[in-house]
DOPA-846754 format. One record per residue: x, y, z of N, C-alpha, C in turn; residue number from 1; residue in one letter. Coordinates in nm, 4 decimals. Layout:
<pts>
+----------+----------+----------+----------+----------+----------+----------+----------+----------+-----+------+
:       nX :       nY :       nZ :      caX :      caY :      caZ :       cX :       cY :       cZ : pos : code :
+----------+----------+----------+----------+----------+----------+----------+----------+----------+-----+------+
:        X :        Y :        Z :        X :        Y :        Z :        X :        Y :        Z : NUM :    A :
...
+----------+----------+----------+----------+----------+----------+----------+----------+----------+-----+------+
</pts>
This chain:
<pts>
+----------+----------+----------+----------+----------+----------+----------+----------+----------+-----+------+
:       nX :       nY :       nZ :      caX :      caY :      caZ :       cX :       cY :       cZ : pos : code :
+----------+----------+----------+----------+----------+----------+----------+----------+----------+-----+------+
:  12.5705 :   8.9604 :  10.0681 :  12.6860 :   8.8934 :  10.1632 :  12.6791 :   8.9005 :  10.3138 :   1 :    M :
:  12.6754 :   8.8638 :  10.4053 :  12.6087 :   8.8750 :  10.5249 :  12.7740 :   8.8683 :  10.5725 :   2 :    M :
:  12.8111 :   8.9718 :  10.6675 :  12.9106 :   8.9333 :  10.7337 :  13.0339 :   9.0487 :  10.6584 :   3 :    G :
:  13.0359 :   9.0624 :  10.5752 :  13.1142 :   9.2065 :  10.4335 :  13.2261 :   9.1714 :  10.5104 :   4 :    C :
:  13.3354 :   9.0663 :  10.5076 :  13.4720 :   9.1105 :  10.5344 :  13.5164 :   9.2334 :  10.4577 :   5 :    P :
:  13.5867 :   9.2903 :  10.5220 :  13.6661 :   9.4538 :  10.4534 :  13.7905 :   9.3790 :  10.3819 :   6 :    A :
:  13.7615 :   9.4325 :  10.2691 :  13.8864 :   9.4469 :  10.1630 :  14.0213 :   9.4500 :  10.1489 :   7 :    P :
:  14.0929 :   9.3479 :  10.1116 :  14.2433 :   9.3861 :  10.1024 :  14.3067 :   9.4967 :  10.1468 :   8 :    R :
:  14.3809 :   9.5572 :  10.2425 :  14.4330 :   9.6873 :  10.2525 :  14.3708 :   9.8419 :  10.3241 :   9 :    G :
:  14.2207 :   9.7963 :  10.3433 :  14.1836 :   9.8588 :  10.4227 :  14.1679 :   9.8039 :  10.5876 :  10 :    I :
:  14.1788 :   9.9028 :  10.6304 :  14.1654 :   9.8207 :  10.7859 :  13.9841 :   9.8002 :  10.8510 :  11 :    P :
:  14.0677 :   9.6797 :  10.8943 :  13.9214 :   9.5704 :  10.9433 :  13.8383 :   9.6845 :  11.0683 :  12 :    A :
:  13.8698 :   9.6828 :  11.1725 :  13.8407 :   9.7729 :  11.2628 :  13.8656 :   9.9022 :  11.3090 :  13 :    L :
:  13.7706 :   9.9834 :  11.3147 :  13.7814 :  10.1264 :  11.3622 :  13.7173 :  10.1167 :  11.5273 :  14 :    G :
:  13.7159 :  10.2766 :  11.5701 :  13.6316 :  10.2113 :  11.7106 :  13.5377 :  10.3867 :  11.6975 :  15 :    R :
:  13.4485 :  10.3537 :  11.7519 :  13.3649 :  10.4588 :  11.7335 :  13.2884 :  10.4903 :  11.8627 :  16 :    S :
:  13.2350 :  10.6293 :  11.9300 :  13.1376 :  10.6527 :  12.0309 :  12.9858 :  10.6848 :  11.9942 :  17 :    M :
:  12.9000 :  10.6250 :  12.0870 :  12.7773 :  10.6570 :  12.0387 :  12.7568 :  10.7783 :  12.1374 :  18 :    S :
:  12.6024 :  10.8342 :  12.1137 :  12.5612 :  10.9406 :  12.1881 :  12.5844 :  10.9588 :  12.3537 :  19 :    D :
:  12.5367 :  10.7838 :  12.3836 :  12.5510 :  10.7323 :  12.5424 :  12.6680 :  10.7023 :  12.5965 :  20 :    D :
:  12.7447 :  10.6889 :  12.5588 :  12.9064 :  10.6788 :  12.5965 :  12.9375 :  10.5508 :  12.5831 :  21 :    G :
:  12.8475 :  10.4533 :  12.5139 :  12.9021 :  10.2878 :  12.4736 :  13.0440 :  10.3124 :  12.3842 :  22 :    R :
:  13.1074 :  10.2701 :  12.4077 :  13.2106 :  10.2224 :  12.2986 :  13.1670 :  10.1296 :  12.2074 :  23 :    Q :
:  13.1570 :  10.1397 :  12.0712 :  13.0811 :  10.0543 :  11.9525 :  13.2138 :  10.0414 :  11.8473 :  24 :    I :
:  13.2872 :   9.9008 :  11.8934 :  13.3812 :   9.8863 :  11.7283 :  13.2523 :   9.8323 :  11.6217 :  25 :    V :
:  13.3491 :   9.9088 :  11.5223 :  13.2843 :   9.9287 :  11.3846 :  13.4044 :   9.8891 :  11.2797 :  26 :    V :
:  13.3452 :   9.8432 :  11.1980 :  13.4546 :   9.7630 :  11.0745 :  13.4292 :   9.8691 :  10.9426 :  27 :    S :
:  13.4879 :   9.9158 :  10.8792 :  13.4845 :   9.9661 :  10.7803 :  13.4810 :   9.8763 :  10.6685 :  28 :    D :
:  13.3529 :   9.9108 :  10.5668 :  13.3917 :   9.8118 :  10.4573 :  13.3844 :   9.9186 :  10.3360 :  29 :    V :
:  13.4346 :   9.9047 :  10.2061 :  13.4370 :   9.9864 :  10.0871 :  13.3662 :   9.8742 :  10.0141 :  30 :    M :
:  13.2574 :   9.9420 :   9.9961 :  13.1897 :   9.8511 :   9.8587 :  13.2138 :   9.9210 :   9.7353 :  31 :    L :
:  13.2643 :   9.7826 :   9.6494 :  13.2313 :   9.7946 :   9.5139 :  13.1063 :   9.7749 :   9.4669 :  32 :    G :
:  13.1403 :   9.8102 :   9.2991 :  12.9893 :   9.7932 :   9.2456 :  12.9780 :   9.6599 :   9.1920 :  33 :    A :
:  12.7964 :   9.6076 :   9.2049 :  12.7956 :   9.4879 :   9.2302 :  12.7628 :   9.3970 :   9.3598 :  34 :    G :
:  12.7835 :   9.4732 :   9.4447 :  12.7517 :   9.4289 :   9.6032 :  12.6883 :   9.4693 :   9.6491 :  35 :    Y :
:  12.5877 :   9.3551 :   9.7785 :  12.5602 :   9.4372 :   9.8424 :  12.5583 :   9.3512 :  10.0156 :  36 :    V :
:  12.5404 :   9.4287 :  10.1216 :  12.6058 :   9.4175 :  10.2194 :  12.4939 :   9.4795 :  10.3327 :  37 :    C :
:  12.4937 :   9.3752 :  10.4629 :  12.3835 :   9.4100 :  10.5172 :  12.5022 :   9.2983 :  10.6384 :  38 :    V :
:  12.6290 :   9.4010 :  10.7585 :  12.6697 :   9.3473 :  10.8196 :  12.5696 :   9.3097 :  10.9725 :  39 :    P :
:  12.5977 :   9.2089 :  11.0340 :  12.5487 :   9.1630 :  11.1371 :  12.6373 :   9.1968 :  11.2599 :  40 :    S :
:  12.7282 :   9.2872 :  11.2149 :  12.7728 :   9.4057 :  11.3715 :  12.7630 :   9.5433 :  11.2693 :  41 :    R :
:  12.7701 :   9.6737 :  11.3758 :  12.7548 :   9.8052 :  11.3258 :  12.8785 :   9.8265 :  11.2478 :  42 :    P :
:  12.8884 :   9.8757 :  11.1060 :  12.9995 :   9.8877 :  11.0526 :  12.9595 :  10.0336 :  10.9961 :  43 :    A :
:  13.0908 :  10.1017 :  10.9113 :  13.0598 :  10.1738 :  10.8580 :  13.0744 :  10.1183 :  10.7079 :  44 :    R :
:  12.9972 :  10.1638 :  10.6298 :  12.9944 :  10.1212 :  10.4877 :  13.0263 :  10.2142 :  10.3760 :  45 :    L :
:  13.0888 :  10.2178 :  10.2910 :  13.1444 :  10.3049 :  10.2277 :  13.1275 :  10.2818 :  10.0549 :  46 :    C :
:  13.1324 :  10.3623 :   9.9906 :  13.1314 :  10.3372 :   9.8151 :  13.1168 :  10.5023 :   9.7420 :  47 :    A :
:  13.1996 :  10.4749 :   9.6232 :  13.1989 :  10.6287 :   9.5859 :  13.1278 :  10.5566 :   9.4555 :  48 :    V :
:  13.0421 :  10.6601 :   9.4403 :  12.9483 :  10.6297 :   9.2826 :  12.9817 :  10.7473 :   9.2186 :  49 :    V :
:  12.9652 :  10.6899 :   9.0416 :  12.9366 :  10.8292 :   8.9791 :  12.7941 :  10.8294 :   8.9025 :  50 :    G :
:  12.7707 :  10.7651 :   8.7990 :  12.6816 :  10.7666 :   8.7471 :  12.5415 :  10.6237 :   8.7625 :  51 :    S :
:  12.6403 :  10.5197 :   8.8375 :  12.5763 :  10.4438 :   8.8322 :  12.4666 :  10.4939 :   8.9926 :  52 :    G :
:  12.4542 :  10.3661 :   9.0723 :  12.3315 :  10.3827 :   9.1983 :  12.4100 :  10.3042 :   9.3434 :  53 :    G :
:  12.4110 :  10.4231 :   9.4578 :  12.4214 :  10.3621 :   9.6010 :  12.2962 :  10.4060 :   9.6991 :  54 :    V :
:  12.2139 :  10.2513 :   9.6849 :  12.0944 :  10.2540 :   9.8340 :  12.1754 :  10.2126 :   9.9394 :  55 :    V :
:  12.1304 :  10.3201 :  10.0223 :  12.1490 :  10.2013 :  10.1522 :  11.9910 :  10.2366 :  10.2236 :  56 :    T :
:  11.9961 :  10.0965 :  10.3194 :  11.8508 :  10.1064 :  10.3981 :  11.8639 :  10.0892 :  10.5830 :  57 :    I :
:  11.8076 :  10.1659 :  10.6371 :  11.8305 :  10.1396 :  10.7625 :  11.6584 :  10.1131 :  10.8095 :  58 :    W :
:  11.6739 :  10.0358 :  10.9542 :  11.5536 :   9.9764 :  10.9721 :  11.6334 :  10.0520 :  11.1276 :  59 :    D :
:  11.4922 :  10.1418 :  11.1331 :  11.4972 :  10.2305 :  11.2599 :  11.4931 :  10.1613 :  11.3671 :  60 :    R :
:  11.3631 :  10.1009 :  11.3701 :  11.3662 :  10.0019 :  11.4929 :  11.4636 :   9.9323 :  11.5263 :  61 :    R :
:  11.5023 :   9.8474 :  11.4464 :  11.6036 :   9.7297 :  11.4902 :  11.7570 :   9.7873 :  11.4889 :  62 :    R :
:  11.7374 :   9.9349 :  11.4048 :  11.9018 :   9.9846 :  11.4373 :  12.0127 :   9.9341 :  11.3849 :  63 :    E :
:  11.9801 :   9.9096 :  11.2274 :  12.0805 :   9.8041 :  11.1683 :  12.0329 :   9.8343 :  11.0190 :  64 :    R :
:  12.1219 :   9.8566 :  10.9102 :  12.0847 :   9.8549 :  10.8156 :  12.1893 :   9.8114 :  10.6919 :  65 :    G :
:  12.2008 :   9.8193 :  10.5684 :  12.2853 :   9.7814 :  10.4687 :  12.2954 :   9.9115 :  10.3572 :  66 :    G :
:  12.3901 :   9.8101 :  10.2608 :  12.4258 :   9.8951 :  10.1395 :  12.3958 :   9.8304 :  10.0257 :  67 :    M :
:  12.3800 :   9.8760 :   9.8813 :  12.4125 :   9.8426 :   9.7427 :  12.4511 :   9.9400 :   9.6733 :  68 :    T :
:  12.5428 :   9.8897 :   9.5659 :  12.5900 :   9.9421 :   9.4918 :  12.5617 :   9.9139 :   9.3299 :  69 :    H :
:  12.5256 :   9.9484 :   9.2533 :  12.5032 :   9.9205 :   9.1318 :  12.5317 :  10.0260 :   9.0236 :  70 :    Y :
:  12.5687 :   9.9519 :   8.8856 :  12.5802 :  10.0413 :   8.7873 :  12.5028 :  10.0545 :   8.6766 :  71 :    V :
:  12.4138 :   9.9740 :   8.6596 :  12.3430 :   9.9411 :   8.5402 :  12.1834 :   9.9827 :   8.5486 :  72 :    R :
:  12.0875 :  10.0306 :   8.5047 :  11.9594 :   9.9791 :   8.4969 :  11.9128 :   9.8882 :   8.5173 :  73 :    P :
:  11.9465 :   9.8399 :   8.3694 :  11.8761 :   9.6799 :   8.3752 :  12.0112 :   9.5998 :   8.2868 :  74 :    Y :
:  11.9506 :   9.4442 :   8.3137 :  12.0413 :   9.4056 :   8.2590 :  12.0939 :   9.3798 :   8.1192 :  75 :    R :
:  12.1364 :   9.3536 :   8.0308 :  12.1459 :   9.2839 :   7.8607 :  12.0241 :   9.1797 :   7.8761 :  76 :    E :
:  11.9665 :   9.2130 :   7.7826 :  11.8974 :   9.0643 :   7.7277 :  11.9860 :   8.9192 :   7.7340 :  77 :    P :
:  11.9484 :   8.8101 :   7.8282 :  11.9968 :   8.7115 :   7.8127 :  12.1229 :   8.6865 :   7.9461 :  78 :    G :
:  12.1046 :   8.8496 :   7.9761 :  12.2373 :   8.8652 :   8.0444 :  12.1999 :   8.7958 :   8.1931 :  79 :    G :
:  12.3230 :   8.7447 :   8.3172 :  12.2712 :   8.7153 :   8.4099 :  12.1915 :   8.8031 :   8.4783 :  80 :    L :
:  12.1520 :   8.8307 :   8.6479 :  12.1173 :   8.8901 :   8.7194 :  12.1692 :   8.9009 :   8.8443 :  81 :    S :
:  12.2480 :   9.0184 :   8.8006 :  12.3466 :   9.0216 :   8.9600 :  12.3223 :   9.1755 :   8.9983 :  82 :    T :
:  12.3803 :   9.1874 :   9.1390 :  12.4209 :   9.2750 :   9.1952 :  12.4477 :   9.4072 :   9.1285 :  83 :    A :
:  12.4986 :   9.4045 :   9.0069 :  12.5167 :   9.5056 :   8.9203 :  12.4443 :   9.5807 :   8.8988 :  84 :    R :
:  12.2927 :   9.5266 :   8.8718 :  12.2129 :   9.6090 :   8.7890 :  12.0696 :   9.6589 :   8.9190 :  85 :    Y :
:  12.0135 :   9.7439 :   8.9156 :  11.9424 :   9.8297 :   8.9848 :  11.8698 :   9.6886 :   9.0767 :  86 :    A :
:  11.7370 :   9.6481 :   9.0023 :  11.6460 :   9.5696 :   9.0227 :  11.7223 :   9.4398 :   9.1176 :  87 :    A :
:  11.7964 :   9.3612 :   9.1358 :  11.8821 :   9.2610 :   9.1670 :  11.9331 :   9.3346 :   9.2990 :  88 :    P :
:  12.0045 :   9.4176 :   9.2969 :  12.1089 :   9.5004 :   9.3928 :  12.0152 :   9.5452 :   9.5159 :  89 :    A :
:  11.8906 :   9.6223 :   9.4800 :  11.7614 :   9.6225 :   9.5172 :  11.7154 :   9.5941 :   9.6509 :  90 :    I :
:  11.6452 :   9.4765 :   9.5493 :  11.5893 :   9.3390 :   9.5993 :  11.6223 :   9.2920 :   9.6908 :  91 :    V :
:  11.7372 :   9.2374 :   9.6777 :  11.8271 :   9.1194 :   9.7365 :  11.8680 :   9.2333 :   9.8691 :  92 :    A :
:  11.8977 :   9.3701 :   9.8916 :  11.8931 :   9.3908 :  10.0262 :  11.7946 :   9.4062 :  10.1032 :  93 :    L :
:  11.6585 :   9.4331 :  10.0344 :  11.5293 :   9.4628 :  10.1207 :  11.5247 :   9.3281 :  10.2024 :  94 :    V :
:  11.5095 :   9.1999 :  10.1130 :  11.5430 :   9.0849 :  10.1467 :  11.6506 :   9.0699 :  10.2148 :  95 :    R :
:  11.7515 :   9.0765 :  10.2517 :  11.8392 :   9.0613 :  10.3205 :  11.7936 :   9.0948 :  10.4788 :  96 :    M :
:  11.7723 :   9.2140 :  10.4570 :  11.6776 :   9.2894 :  10.5952 :  11.5865 :   9.2388 :  10.6411 :  97 :    L :
:  11.4981 :   9.2182 :  10.5554 :  11.3546 :   9.1523 :  10.6037 :  11.3522 :   9.0306 :  10.6206 :  98 :    L :
:  11.5041 :   8.9552 :  10.5827 :  11.4980 :   8.7731 :  10.6785 :  11.5730 :   8.7636 :  10.7647 :  99 :    H :
:  11.6673 :   8.9225 :  10.8272 :  11.7145 :   8.8904 :  10.9706 :  11.6209 :   8.9777 :  11.0569 : 100 :    S :
:  11.4872 :   9.0232 :  11.0441 :  11.3846 :   9.0973 :  11.1296 :  11.3575 :   9.1611 :  11.0827 : 101 :    G :
:  11.4004 :   9.2486 :  10.9705 :  11.3233 :   9.3904 :  10.9646 :  11.1740 :   9.3904 :  10.9085 : 102 :    S :
:  11.1169 :   9.4923 :  10.9339 :  10.9289 :   9.5165 :  10.8544 :  11.0040 :   9.6434 :  10.7632 : 103 :    R :
:  10.8922 :   9.5986 :  10.6722 :  10.9442 :   9.7011 :  10.5567 :  10.8557 :   9.8531 :  10.6295 : 104 :    V :
:  10.7997 :   9.8563 :  10.6812 :  10.7364 :   9.9951 :  10.7476 :  10.8586 :  10.0642 :  10.8393 : 105 :    G :
:  10.9486 :   9.9810 :  10.8902 :  11.0431 :  10.0547 :  10.9460 :  11.1547 :  10.0890 :  10.8926 : 106 :    D :
:  11.1741 :  10.0570 :  10.7821 :  11.2626 :  10.0886 :  10.6654 :  11.2789 :  10.2711 :  10.6337 : 107 :    L :
:  11.4354 :  10.2688 :  10.6402 :  11.4602 :  10.4350 :  10.5467 :  11.5486 :  10.4060 :  10.4453 : 108 :    E :
:  11.4906 :  10.4643 :  10.3328 :  11.6488 :  10.4561 :  10.2165 :  11.6859 :  10.5811 :  10.1694 : 109 :    A :
:  11.8121 :  10.6269 :  10.1455 :  11.8525 :  10.6798 :  10.0320 :  11.9109 :  10.6004 :   9.9288 : 110 :    H :
:  11.8830 :  10.7394 :   9.8204 :  11.9311 :  10.6825 :   9.6942 :  12.0696 :  10.8047 :   9.6680 : 111 :    L :
:  12.1619 :  10.7552 :   9.6182 :  12.2703 :  10.8259 :   9.5756 :  12.3419 :  10.7869 :   9.4624 : 112 :    F :
:  12.3705 :  10.9310 :   9.3657 :  12.4336 :  10.8873 :   9.2176 :  12.3638 :  10.9587 :   9.1573 : 113 :    G :
:  12.3892 :  10.8707 :   9.0081 :  12.3249 :  10.9331 :   8.8704 :  12.3759 :  11.0666 :   8.8208 : 114 :    G :
:  12.5438 :  11.0825 :   8.8462 :  12.5622 :  11.1525 :   8.8129 :  12.6170 :  11.1791 :   8.6689 : 115 :    A :
:  12.5860 :  11.2661 :   8.5924 :  12.5926 :  11.2573 :   8.4282 :  12.7521 :  11.3496 :   8.3943 : 116 :    E :
:  12.8049 :  11.2692 :   8.3609 :  12.9449 :  11.3678 :   8.3296 :  12.9850 :  11.2970 :   8.1836 : 117 :    N :
:  12.9358 :  11.3728 :   8.0971 :  13.0338 :  11.3308 :   7.9343 :  13.1649 :  11.2562 :   7.9310 : 118 :    C :
:  13.2268 :  11.3672 :   7.9972 :  13.3566 :  11.3310 :   8.0208 :  13.4225 :  11.2456 :   8.0220 : 119 :    K :
:  13.3723 :  11.1300 :   8.1439 :  13.3890 :  11.0123 :   8.2354 :  13.4730 :  10.8801 :   8.1266 : 120 :    A :
:  13.5143 :  10.8323 :   8.1728 :  13.5439 :  10.7155 :   8.0805 :  13.3953 :  10.5999 :   8.1019 : 121 :    P :
:  13.3792 :  10.5624 :   7.9652 :  13.2626 :  10.4472 :   7.9268 :  13.1029 :  10.5654 :   7.9056 : 122 :    G :
:  13.1356 :  10.6655 :   7.9258 :  13.0242 :  10.7648 :   7.9668 :  12.9312 :  10.7167 :   7.8436 : 123 :    Y :
:  12.8101 :  10.6790 :   7.9058 :  12.6930 :  10.5899 :   7.8094 :  12.5353 :  10.7109 :   7.8452 : 124 :    L :
:  12.5085 :  10.8082 :   7.7721 :  12.3901 :  10.9068 :   7.7775 :  12.2962 :  10.8342 :   7.8148 : 125 :    E :
:  12.2284 :  10.9413 :   7.9283 :  12.1113 :  10.8681 :   7.9876 :  12.1010 :  10.7140 :   8.0994 : 126 :    G :
:  12.2086 :  10.6930 :   8.1247 :  12.2676 :  10.5584 :   8.1989 :  12.2235 :  10.6564 :   8.3401 : 127 :    V :
:  12.2589 :  10.7266 :   8.3612 :  12.2511 :  10.8068 :   8.5309 :  12.1203 :  10.8077 :   8.5452 : 128 :    A :
:  12.0123 :  10.8875 :   8.4853 :  11.9037 :  10.8911 :   8.4835 :  11.8404 :  10.7671 :   8.5345 : 129 :    K :
:  11.8713 :  10.7059 :   8.3903 :  11.7851 :  10.5657 :   8.4628 :  11.8025 :  10.5271 :   8.5630 : 130 :    D :
:  11.9493 :  10.4785 :   8.5966 :  12.0105 :  10.4579 :   8.7359 :  11.9074 :  10.4963 :   8.8378 : 131 :    N :
:  11.8840 :  10.6385 :   8.8236 :  11.8065 :  10.7023 :   8.9561 :  11.6380 :  10.6629 :   8.9754 : 132 :    V :
:  11.6041 :  10.6781 :   8.8611 :  11.4392 :  10.6527 :   8.7772 :  11.4611 :  10.5131 :   8.8193 : 133 :    R :
:  11.5011 :  10.4222 :   8.7909 :  11.5158 :  10.2611 :   8.8241 :  11.4930 :  10.2178 :   8.9218 : 134 :    V :
:  11.5705 :  10.2905 :   9.0520 :  11.6147 :  10.2524 :   9.1725 :  11.4741 :  10.3012 :   9.2385 : 135 :    G :
:  11.4392 :  10.4595 :   9.2144 :  11.3067 :  10.4695 :   9.2863 :  11.1950 :  10.3962 :   9.2585 : 136 :    L :
:  11.1635 :  10.3496 :   9.1164 :  11.0854 :  10.2641 :   9.0807 :  11.0605 :  10.1180 :   9.1714 : 137 :    E :
:  11.1796 :  10.0921 :   9.1845 :  11.1749 :   9.9382 :   9.2447 :  11.1562 :   9.9783 :   9.4111 : 138 :    I :
:  11.2483 :  10.0847 :   9.4390 :  11.2369 :  10.1097 :   9.6065 :  11.0590 :  10.1214 :   9.6491 : 139 :    L :
:  10.9983 :  10.1969 :   9.5662 :  10.8383 :  10.2095 :   9.5410 :  10.7701 :  10.0659 :   9.5243 : 140 :    E :
:  10.8155 :   9.9791 :   9.4285 :  10.7374 :   9.8897 :   9.3981 :  10.7670 :   9.7718 :   9.5572 : 141 :    K :
:  10.8977 :   9.7530 :   9.6313 :  10.9190 :   9.7277 :   9.7410 :  10.8091 :   9.7573 :   9.8940 : 142 :    L :
:  10.7516 :   9.8932 :   9.8106 :  10.6982 :   9.9771 :   9.9393 :  10.7952 :   9.9949 :  10.0673 : 143 :    R :
:  10.9020 :  10.0114 :  10.0330 :  10.9727 :  10.0965 :  10.1599 :  10.9820 :  10.2232 :  10.1316 : 144 :    V :
:  10.9166 :  10.2690 :  10.2953 :  10.7878 :  10.3797 :  10.3018 :  10.8736 :  10.5418 :  10.2685 : 145 :    P :
:  10.9911 :  10.5311 :  10.3299 :  11.0355 :  10.6857 :  10.3397 :  11.2026 :  10.6572 :  10.2411 : 146 :    R :
:  11.1903 :  10.7336 :  10.1613 :  11.3387 :  10.7480 :  10.0220 :  11.3320 :  10.8615 :  10.0593 : 147 :    V :
:  11.4671 :  10.8828 :  10.0313 :  11.5194 :  11.0528 :  10.0595 :  11.6360 :  11.0321 :   9.9672 : 148 :    Q :
:  11.6630 :  11.1379 :   9.8523 :  11.7825 :  11.1076 :   9.7693 :  11.8604 :  11.2321 :   9.7266 : 149 :    R :
:  12.0048 :  11.2145 :   9.7256 :  12.1050 :  11.3119 :   9.6611 :  12.1257 :  11.2654 :   9.5100 : 150 :    D :
:  12.0947 :  11.2971 :   9.4246 :  12.1217 :  11.2420 :   9.2358 :  12.1103 :  11.3290 :   9.1792 : 151 :    T :
:  12.1625 :  11.2835 :   9.0750 :  12.2027 :  11.3767 :   8.9277 :  12.3084 :  11.4607 :   8.9830 : 152 :    G :
:  12.2919 :  11.6034 :   8.8615 :  12.4509 :  11.6810 :   8.8648 :  12.5076 :  11.5887 :   8.8017 : 153 :    G :
:  12.6797 :  11.6728 :   8.7863 :  12.7574 :  11.6155 :   8.7387 :  12.8824 :  11.5488 :   8.7876 : 154 :    E :
:  12.8835 :  11.5775 :   8.9680 :  12.9561 :  11.5454 :   9.0404 :  12.9529 :  11.3994 :   9.1230 : 155 :    R :
:  13.0167 :  11.3298 :   9.1266 :  13.0195 :  11.1977 :   9.1744 :  13.0237 :  11.2100 :   9.3261 : 156 :    G :
:  12.9891 :  11.1298 :   9.3840 :  12.9950 :  11.1114 :   9.5339 :  13.0281 :  10.9845 :   9.6110 : 157 :    R :
:  13.1273 :  11.0472 :   9.7110 :  13.1556 :  10.9734 :   9.8412 :  13.0668 :  10.9802 :   9.8972 : 158 :    K :
:  13.0373 :  10.8093 :   9.9872 :  12.9111 :  10.7732 :  10.0578 :  12.9816 :  10.7182 :  10.1897 : 159 :    V :
:  12.9050 :  10.7411 :  10.2864 :  12.9503 :  10.6514 :  10.4080 :  12.8660 :  10.6806 :  10.4878 : 160 :    V :
:  12.8269 :  10.5831 :  10.5273 :  12.6778 :  10.4996 :  10.5941 :  12.7275 :  10.4392 :  10.7259 : 161 :    F :
:  12.6583 :  10.4905 :  10.8347 :  12.6632 :  10.3897 :  10.9677 :  12.5489 :  10.3181 :  10.9603 : 162 :    H :
:  12.5859 :  10.1762 :  11.0091 :  12.4554 :  10.0977 :  11.0252 :  12.4119 :  10.0895 :  11.1526 : 163 :    T :
:  12.4533 :  10.1292 :  11.2464 :  12.3971 :  10.1697 :  11.3624 :  12.3181 :  10.2745 :  11.4144 : 164 :    A :
:  12.3395 :  10.3375 :  11.3330 :  12.2803 :  10.4689 :  11.3659 :  12.2201 :  10.5655 :  11.2596 : 165 :    T :
:  12.2082 :  10.5034 :  11.1169 :  12.2015 :  10.5514 :  11.0064 :  12.2172 :  10.6706 :  10.9450 : 166 :    G :
:  12.3207 :  10.7399 :  11.0214 :  12.3732 :  10.8223 :  10.9598 :  12.4624 :  10.8363 :  10.8153 : 167 :    E :
:  12.4333 :  10.9227 :  10.7279 :  12.5159 :  10.9206 :  10.5976 :  12.5905 :  11.0563 :  10.5985 : 168 :    V :
:  12.6936 :  11.0209 :  10.5548 :  12.7964 :  11.1265 :  10.5299 :  12.8337 :  11.1306 :  10.4004 : 169 :    V :
:  12.7989 :  11.2349 :  10.3082 :  12.8517 :  11.2684 :  10.1458 :  12.9334 :  11.3867 :  10.1062 : 170 :    L :
:  13.0213 :  11.3527 :  10.0179 :  13.0957 :  11.4452 :   9.9680 :  13.0969 :  11.4254 :   9.8611 : 171 :    A :
:  13.0888 :  11.5448 :   9.7394 :  13.0276 :  11.5309 :   9.6057 :  13.1868 :  11.5627 :   9.5570 : 172 :    K :
:  13.2207 :  11.5067 :   9.4569 :  13.4037 :  11.4880 :   9.4027 :  13.3492 :  11.4923 :   9.2572 : 173 :    V :
:  13.4481 :  11.6315 :   9.1975 :  13.4748 :  11.6562 :   9.0553 :  13.5434 :  11.5245 :   9.0191 : 174 :    D :
:  13.6302 :  11.4113 :   9.0622 :  13.6513 :  11.3276 :   8.9412 :  13.6514 :  11.2247 :   9.0491 : 175 :    R :
:  13.6929 :  11.1141 :   9.0163 :  13.6933 :  10.9905 :   9.0824 :  13.7752 :  10.9060 :   9.0393 : 176 :    I :
:  13.8511 :  10.8955 :   9.1334 :  14.0417 :  10.8339 :   9.0933 :  14.0354 :  10.7239 :   9.1858 : 177 :    R :
:  14.1380 :  10.6280 :   9.1625 :  14.1527 :  10.4978 :   9.2148 :  14.1964 :  10.5564 :   9.3566 : 178 :    A :
:  14.2581 :  10.6374 :   9.3996 :  14.3053 :  10.7012 :   9.5416 :  14.1172 :  10.6951 :   9.6648 : 179 :    T :
:  14.0429 :  10.7353 :   9.5388 :  13.8880 :  10.7785 :   9.6325 :  13.8389 :  10.6295 :   9.7213 : 180 :    D :
:  13.9331 :  10.5593 :   9.7087 :  13.8724 :  10.3808 :   9.7370 :  13.8827 :  10.3531 :   9.8843 : 181 :    W :
:  13.9428 :  10.4500 :   9.9361 :  13.9592 :  10.4497 :  10.0563 :  13.8988 :  10.5066 :  10.1459 : 182 :    Y :
:  13.8390 :  10.4286 :  10.2550 :  13.7101 :  10.4556 :  10.3191 :  13.7509 :  10.5865 :  10.4101 : 183 :    P :
:  13.8307 :  10.6684 :  10.3957 :  13.8391 :  10.7973 :  10.5121 :  13.8862 :  10.9360 :  10.4063 : 184 :    H :
+----------+----------+----------+----------+----------+----------+----------+----------+----------+-----+------+
</pts>
């Protein structure tokens, strides 16, 4: 989804100052599971992830990036191939960046998530580790050269990614609540 409008109830615009003193207007976009976003203008993309995966990719040459948030490593046999699953989500993100002029060699990826919390509602044993493993495999197959990660453990993560700078802010949380879905 290009443009990535802010969901209802979330402020559409904020302000940010760059290191060289330029004022940059950015949008805050909360990315739910099953979405891919490569905004045309600078944005802070936010997600809250537990056992699923969040991948951010930044083009250091063009100073722009995007994010995807998936919840399962594989689709069910015969099911739709959507961004709720690792391969379609990550492939779509990389293709969107390449289509807009990025080169694979200029991309840097971060992978977050894969928390194992057996007390979480809907917990499925092994899904978290599979989400991380498959996410890394897809990035390797797509030849994204620089991949960093913060995965595993028992805690969820709040991720904020600035698409113009490639900066990521990460907070680990014990519980993921409905109120966690606000970007600040």
